[in-house]
C-alpha positions in Angstrom: 160.4 43.0 36.5 162.9 42.0 33.8 166.6 42.5 34.2 169.5 41.9 31.9 172.3 40.3 33.9 175.5 39.1 32.3 173.8 39.3 28.9 170.9 37.1 29.9 167.4 38.1 30.6 166.0 37.3 34.1 162.6 38.0 35.6 162.5 38.8 39.3 159.6 39.5 41.6 161.4 41.3 44.4 159.9 44.5 45.7 161.0 47.5 43.6 163.0 49.0 46.5 165.0 45.9 47.2 168.7 46.7 46.8 170.2 45.3 43.6 172.8 43.5 45.6 170.3 41.3 47.3 168.4 40.6 44.1 171.7 39.5 42.4 172.7 37.3 45.4 169.5 35.9 46.7 167.1 35.9 43.7 169.5 35.5 40.7 172.0 33.4 42.6 175.1 35.3 41.6 177.1 35.4 44.9 180.4 36.9 43.6 179.1 40.4 44.4 179.7 40.9 48.1 178.0 42.8 50.9 180.4 45.0 52.8 179.0 48.1 54.4 175.5 48.5 53.1 175.9 52.3 52.6 177.8 52.4 49.3 181.1 53.3 50.9 183.4 50.3 50.7 182.8 49.1 47.1 182.6 45.4 47.8 179.3 45.3 46.0 180.4 47.0 42.8 178.8 45.9 39.6 178.6 47.5 36.2 175.4 49.0 35.0 175.5 50.0 31.3 179.3 49.8 31.7 179.5 52.2 34.7 180.6 51.1 38.2 177.7 51.1 40.6 177.6 50.1 44.3 174.7 47.7 44.3 173.9 47.7 48.0 172.2 51.1 47.9 170.5 51.0 44.5 166.8 49.9 44.3 166.4 47.1 41.7 163.6 49.1 39.9 166.2 51.8 39.0 168.2 49.4 36.9 165.3 47.6 35.0 166.0 47.8 31.3 169.8 48.4 31.8 172.6 46.0 31.3 174.0 44.7 34.6 177.4 42.9 34.6 178.7 41.1 37.7 182.0 39.5 38.4 180.6 36.2 37.0 179.9 37.9 33.7 183.4 39.2 32.7 185.1 35.9 31.9 184.4 34.5 28.5 184.3 30.9 27.5 186.1 29.8 30.7 188.9 32.3 30.1 189.5 35.0 32.7 189.3 38.6 31.6 192.6 40.4 31.4 191.8 42.1 34.7 191.0 38.8 36.5 194.1 37.2 35.1 196.3 40.2 36.2 194.8 39.8 39.7 195.9 36.1 39.7 199.3 36.8 38.2 200.1 39.6 40.7 198.6 37.6 43.6 196.5 40.6 44.7 194.0 39.2 47.2 194.8 38.3 50.8 191.3 37.7 52.2 189.8 38.5 48.8 186.5 39.8 50.1 186.7 43.2 48.4 188.3 41.9 45.2 185.2 41.3 43.0 184.3 45.0 43.5 187.9 46.1 42.8 188.0 44.0 39.7 184.7 45.5 38.4 185.8 49.0 39.2 189.1 48.3 37.3 187.2 46.8 34.4 185.2 50.1 34.0 188.4 52.2 34.4 190.2 50.3 31.6 187.3 50.8 29.3 187.6 54.6 29.7 191.4 54.8 30.0 193.3 51.9 28.3 196.5 53.0 30.0 195.5 54.8 33.2 197.8 57.1 35.1 198.3 56.7 38.8 195.9 59.6 39.4 193.2 58.0 37.2 193.6 54.8 39.1 193.3 56.6 42.4 190.2 58.5 41.3 188.5 55.4 39.9 189.3 52.9 42.6 187.8 54.3 45.7 187.0 50.8 47.0 188.3 49.9 50.4 190.6 46.9 50.9 190.9 46.0 54.6 194.0 44.0 53.9 195.7 47.0 52.3 196.8 45.4 49.0 196.7 48.7 47.2 200.2 48.5 45.9 199.5 45.1 44.3 196.2 46.4 43.0 198.0 49.2 41.2 200.5 46.7 39.7 197.6 44.5 38.6 195.8 47.4 37.0 198.8 48.4 35.0 199.5 44.7 34.1 195.9 44.4 32.8 196.4 47.6 30.8 199.6 46.3 29.3 201.6 49.1 31.0 203.5 46.9 33.5 
């Protein structure tokens, strides 16, 4: 089956019901997307599919064939971090960092819909779980990336 991952075409021969997360990590070799809970609750595995955030641990790969998949590895351009990634660095958001790729992907999708999100919009869009509790810094980084902080 053919997939478009980070704007490049890849062919995979995984079973159609294999979760997208494992295809990205094990077959395609993009390990920035993390496994957290396996039941689409924590958000560590968030990627963008046609620009929308999707928790890849519970989505069969066959359901995203023909769609554009973007992982954390695909949002920097020419060696330059995206504005969201740079804000994460500037604000020093991560502690352990495990959930951060999913948080960054969810934020990337949020900022495409709302260029200057309100606190309510941030709360509604970022339902990812951070075990370290860096939510205050995440909010600051979202606003910095949006140019609002």
